[in-house]
C-alpha positions in Angstrom: 19.3 -113.6 -27.5 22.9 -113.6 -26.5 25.6 -115.9 -25.2 28.0 -115.7 -22.2 31.3 -117.5 -22.3 33.6 -117.8 -19.3 37.1 -119.2 -19.9 38.5 -121.2 -17.0 42.1 -121.8 -17.9 43.2 -124.0 -15.0 44.3 -127.6 -15.6 45.9 -130.2 -13.3 48.2 -131.2 -16.1 48.6 -130.2 -19.8 47.4 -132.5 -22.6 49.9 -133.0 -25.4 47.6 -131.8 -28.2 45.9 -128.8 -26.6 46.3 -125.5 -28.2 43.9 -123.6 -26.0 45.1 -121.1 -23.5 45.5 -122.9 -20.2 47.7 -123.0 -17.1 48.6 -125.3 -14.2 48.9 -122.3 -11.8 45.9 -123.4 -9.7 47.0 -121.2 -6.7 45.5 -118.3 -8.7 42.0 -119.8 -8.9 40.4 -117.6 -6.3 41.8 -114.3 -7.6 40.8 -115.4 -11.1 37.2 -116.1 -10.0 37.1 -112.7 -8.3 38.3 -111.1 -11.5 35.7 -112.9 -13.6 32.9 -111.5 -11.4 34.5 -108.1 -11.5 34.8 -108.2 -15.3 31.2 -109.1 -15.6 30.3 -106.0 -13.7 32.7 -103.8 -15.8 31.2 -105.1 -19.0 27.6 -105.3 -18.0 26.6 -103.0 -20.9 28.4 -104.9 -23.6 25.4 -106.8 -24.7 22.0 -105.1 -25.2 20.2 -108.5 -25.4 19.3 -110.9 -22.6 21.6 -113.9 -22.0 20.1 -117.1 -23.2 23.1 -119.4 -23.1 26.0 -119.7 -20.7 29.1 -121.8 -21.3 32.0 -122.5 -18.9 34.9 -123.7 -21.0 38.6 -124.2 -20.6 41.1 -125.4 -19.5 39.1 -127.4 -17.0 36.2 -125.6 -15.3 35.7 -128.7 -13.1 39.0 -127.8 -11.4 37.2 -125.0 -9.6 36.0 -125.7 -6.1 32.3 -126.0 -5.3 32.6 -122.7 -3.5 34.2 -121.0 -6.4 31.5 -122.3 -8.8 28.8 -121.1 -6.5 30.5 -117.6 -6.4 30.6 -117.5 -10.2 26.9 -118.4 -10.6 25.9 -115.9 -8.0 27.3 -113.2 -10.3 25.5 -114.5 -13.4 21.9 -113.8 -14.2 20.7 -117.1 -15.6 17.0 -116.3 -15.2 16.4 -116.3 -19.0 19.1 -118.8 -19.9 17.7 -121.9 -21.6 21.1 -123.7 -21.7 23.9 -123.5 -19.1 26.9 -125.8 -20.1 30.0 -126.6 -18.1 33.0 -128.6 -19.4 34.2 -131.2 -17.1 37.1 -133.7 -17.0 35.7 -137.2 -16.5 37.9 -138.0 -13.5 36.6 -134.8 -11.7 33.0 -136.0 -11.9 32.6 -137.9 -8.7 29.1 -138.5 -7.3 29.6 -135.6 -4.9 30.8 -133.3 -7.6 27.8 -134.2 -9.8 25.6 -133.4 -6.8 27.2 -129.9 -6.7 26.5 -129.3 -10.4 22.8 -130.4 -9.9 22.5 -127.6 -7.3 23.8 -125.0 -9.7 22.0 -123.6 -12.8 24.1 -126.1 -14.9 21.7 -128.2 -17.1 24.2 -129.5 -19.7 27.7 -131.0 -19.2 30.3 -131.5 -21.9 33.1 -134.0 -21.3 36.3 -134.7 -23.3 36.2 -138.5 -23.5 38.5 -138.3 -26.5 39.0 -142.1 -26.8 38.1 -145.3 -24.9 41.6 -146.7 -25.3 43.7 -146.2 -22.2 46.8 -146.4 -24.3 45.7 -143.5 -26.5 44.6 -141.6 -23.5 48.1 -141.9 -22.0 49.5 -140.8 -25.4 47.4 -137.6 -25.1 48.5 -137.1 -21.5 44.8 -137.3 -20.4 44.3 -137.8 -16.7 41.2 -140.0 -16.9 40.8 -143.6 -17.9 38.1 -145.1 -20.2 36.1 -146.5 -17.4 36.0 -143.1 -15.7 34.0 -141.7 -18.6 31.3 -144.3 -18.0 31.4 -143.7 -14.3 31.1 -139.9 -14.8 28.1 -140.3 -17.1 26.4 -142.5 -14.5 27.1 -140.0 -11.7 25.7 -137.2 -13.8 22.5 -139.2 -14.6 22.0 -140.1 -10.9 22.3 -136.4 -10.0 19.7 -135.4 -12.6 21.8 -133.9 -15.4 19.8 -134.9 -18.4 21.8 -133.3 -21.2 25.4 -134.7 -21.7 27.8 -134.2 -24.5 31.1 -136.0 -25.1 34.0 -135.2 -27.4 35.9 -137.8 -29.4 39.2 -137.7 -31.3 40.1 -139.8 -34.3 43.1 -140.2 -36.5 45.7 -141.1 -33.9 49.1 -142.2 -35.2 48.7 -145.9 -36.0 45.0 -146.0 -35.2 43.1 -148.5 -37.3 39.6 -148.2 -38.6 38.5 -151.1 -36.4 39.8 -149.2 -33.3 37.9 -146.1 -34.3 34.7 -148.2 -34.7 35.2 -149.4 -31.2 35.4 -145.8 -29.9 32.2 -144.9 -31.7 30.4 -148.0 -30.4 31.6 -147.3 -26.8 30.4 -143.7 -27.1 27.0 -144.8 -28.4 26.7 -147.2 -25.5 26.7 -144.3 -23.2 23.4 -143.0 -24.8 24.4 -139.4 -24.4 22.4 -136.5 -26.0 25.3 -135.0 -28.0 28.6 -136.0 -29.6 31.4 -134.0 -31.0 34.2 -135.6 -33.0 37.4 -134.0 -34.3 40.4 -135.3 -36.3 43.6 -135.1 -34.2 45.3 -131.8 -34.9 48.9 -130.8 -34.5 48.9 -127.3 -33.1 52.1 -125.4 -33.3 53.8 -125.1 -29.9 52.3 -128.3 -28.4 54.3 -131.4 -27.4 52.3 -133.3 -30.1 53.5 -130.9 -32.8 57.1 -131.3 -31.6 56.8 -135.1 -31.8 55.5 -134.7 -35.4 58.3 -132.4 -36.4 60.9 -134.6 -34.9 59.6 -137.7 -36.8 58.7 -139.5 -33.6 55.1 -139.9 -34.8 53.5 -139.6 -38.2 50.1 -138.2 -39.2 47.3 -140.6 -40.1 46.9 -141.1 -43.9 44.4 -138.7 -45.3 42.4 -141.4 -47.0 42.1 -143.3 -43.8 41.1 -140.1 -41.9 38.4 -139.4 -44.4 37.1 -142.9 -44.1 37.0 -142.5 -40.3 34.9 -139.4 -40.7 32.6 -141.0 -43.2 32.0 -144.0 -41.0 31.3 -141.7 -38.0 28.6 -139.9 -40.0 27.0 -143.2 -41.1 27.1 -144.9 -37.7 25.8 -141.9 -35.7 23.0 -141.3 -38.3 21.9 -144.9 -38.0 21.9 -144.6 -34.2 19.5 -141.7 -34.3 21.8 -138.6 -34.3 21.4 -135.5 -36.4 24.6 -134.3 -38.1 23.9 -130.6 -37.7 27.4 -129.2 -38.0 30.7 -130.5 -39.5 31.9 -131.9 -36.2 28.7 -132.1 -34.1 25.9 -134.6 -33.7 22.7 -134.2 -31.6 20.3 -137.0 -30.8 17.1 -136.5 -32.9 14.1 -135.5 -30.9 10.4 -135.8 -31.8 8.8 -133.1 -33.9 7.6 -130.3 -31.6 10.1 -131.0 -28.8 13.3 -129.0 -28.1 16.4 -129.8 -30.2 19.4 -131.2 -28.4 21.8 -129.2 -30.6 24.3 -127.1 -28.6 22.5 -123.8 -28.4 25.6 -121.9 -27.2 28.0 -123.2 -29.9 25.3 -122.6 -32.5 25.4 -118.9 -31.5 29.0 -118.8 -33.0 27.7 -120.2 -36.2 24.7 -118.0 -36.7 26.2 -114.6 -35.7 24.5 -114.3 -32.3 26.3 -111.8 -30.1 28.3 -113.1 -27.1 30.3 -111.8 -24.3 33.6 -113.6 -23.4 35.0 -113.3 -19.9 38.4 -114.4 -18.7 42.0 -114.6 -20.1 42.0 -115.1 -23.9 38.2 -115.0 -24.1 36.7 -113.4 -27.2 33.5 -111.3 -27.5 31.4 -110.3 -30.5 28.6 -107.7 -30.8 28.0 -107.8 -34.6 30.0 -104.6 -35.1 33.3 -105.7 -33.6 35.3 -108.5 -32.1 37.5 -108.1 -29.0 39.6 -110.4 -27.0 41.2 -110.4 -23.6 44.9 -110.8 -23.1 46.1 -114.4 -23.2 48.2 -113.8 -20.1 46.9 -114.8 -16.7 48.8 -112.1 -14.7 48.0 -109.3 -17.1 44.3 -110.3 -17.1 43.9 -110.4 -13.4 46.0 -107.3 -12.7 44.1 -105.4 -15.4 40.7 -106.3 -14.1 41.7 -105.5 -10.5 42.8 -102.1 -11.7 39.6 -101.8 -13.7 41.7 -101.4 -16.8 41.1 -104.6 -18.8 43.9 -105.5 -21.3 42.0 -106.1 -24.5 42.4 -105.8 -28.3 39.5 -104.9 -30.6 38.8 -105.2 -34.3 36.0 -103.2 -36.0 34.4 -105.4 -38.6 33.8 -104.1 -42.2 31.3 -105.5 -44.6 33.7 -107.9 -46.3 34.9 -109.3 -42.9 31.3 -109.9 -41.8 30.7 -111.7 -45.1 33.8 -113.9 -44.6 32.7 -114.6 -41.1 29.3 -115.8 -42.3 31.0 -118.1 -44.9 33.3 -119.6 -42.3 30.5 -120.2 -39.7 27.2 -120.7 -41.4 28.5 -123.1 -44.1 29.7 -125.4 -41.3 26.1 -126.1 -40.4 23.5 -128.4 -41.9 21.2 -125.4 -42.2 23.8 -123.6 -44.3 24.0 -119.9 -45.2 20.8 -117.8 -45.4 21.5 -115.6 -48.5 18.9 -113.2 -47.3 21.3 -112.1 -44.6 23.7 -110.7 -47.3 23.7 -107.4 -49.1 22.9 -107.5 -52.8 26.5 -107.2 -53.7 27.7 -109.9 -51.4 24.8 -112.2 -52.4 25.8 -111.8 -56.1 29.4 -112.5 -55.3 28.6 -115.5 -53.2 26.4 -117.1 -55.8 29.0 -116.4 -58.5 31.7 -118.1 -56.4 29.3 -120.9 -55.4 28.1 -121.9 -58.9 31.0 -124.2 -59.8 30.6 -126.0 -56.4 26.9 -126.3 -57.0 27.6 -127.8 -60.5 30.1 -130.2 -59.1 27.8 -131.4 -56.3 29.7 -129.9 -53.4 27.1 -127.3 -52.5 23.3 -127.2 -52.8 21.0 -124.2 -53.1 17.4 -124.4 -51.9 15.0 -121.7 -50.7 17.7 -119.1 -50.4 20.0 -121.4 -48.4 23.4 -122.5 -49.5 24.7 -125.6 -47.8 27.4 -128.2 -48.1 26.5 -131.6 -49.5 27.7 -134.9 -48.0 30.6 -134.8 -50.5 31.2 -131.1 -49.7 31.8 -131.9 -46.1 35.0 -133.7 -46.9 36.5 -130.6 -48.7 34.8 -127.9 -46.6 37.9 -125.9 -45.9 38.7 -125.6 -49.6 35.1 -124.7 -50.5 34.8 -122.0 -47.8 38.2 -120.5 -48.6 37.2 -120.1 -52.3 33.9 -118.5 -51.3 35.6 -115.8 -49.2 36.5 -112.3 -50.3 40.2 -111.5 -50.3 
């Protein structure tokens, strides 16, 4: 199986925390969609496996018009795709827009709720309000979309544990199939980072942030969600029924090949990584001239090992040691032993995984496991 990612960089406005490549130049949407379809043709031979997952990310894919979305999907072979996800902004998901999605191959929607506090939404420069998240979920349900994921952010400056609990409870009240939650990050070059550097705001205390994460894990587990990756939770399903884990995102964590289309999109074919230019004009002009502007990195054995450490150890399933060469397996176990002894890692049936305690220091553990 393989994945297909399409980056839709257009946004009506920029959020203060976002470090992803995006633009408000919506006048270029049609040329960009044309370029995406053309790039797919130019790179049709990149993957030698059928596409099983499709993901439209951004930016804000829901800023494309219904006609542009139909054009995109007319270029994509989704006949073997088991999961087709589209990111949407809650205020874009009107009943009519939800109806458009239901007519497309889209069977999963991911929305950035972020918080159910209108004050904190304004702080992030988000366009939607808290009530619009609920309305969007209701519109999607009425349109027949049965797999919905929402994103949450915790650790806002001045946020209390009680306020975070309110956000978790509000999210659980939506009864969605999937939840992702991330600590607020301060990406260099963003307005939020500048506010931090100027002293206008202060980061949340580390102890409080860890408590927020711990409470998140407990509350979602009690509510019937499986904590299958550091930041991701899927509603548990009966044995013998399909999992509600994000299949596309899981491909990034288990070394599944994927093709990335669009400005700043990355691709991976097990032998190399390549990425398109993070410049809208360069991307469009290059595709129109059939000379894509890309960079490429050939992966050596140590890089592939490091990639596995950084991805597989994020997941509940952990790292399958049988995927490693004898040399890398021996090195991995040697590095891991002190973390096993201290209760941060567990080893069972050739799988190395983080423990509950290990999740809280995962970056340190993974960096110590890598080859330098």
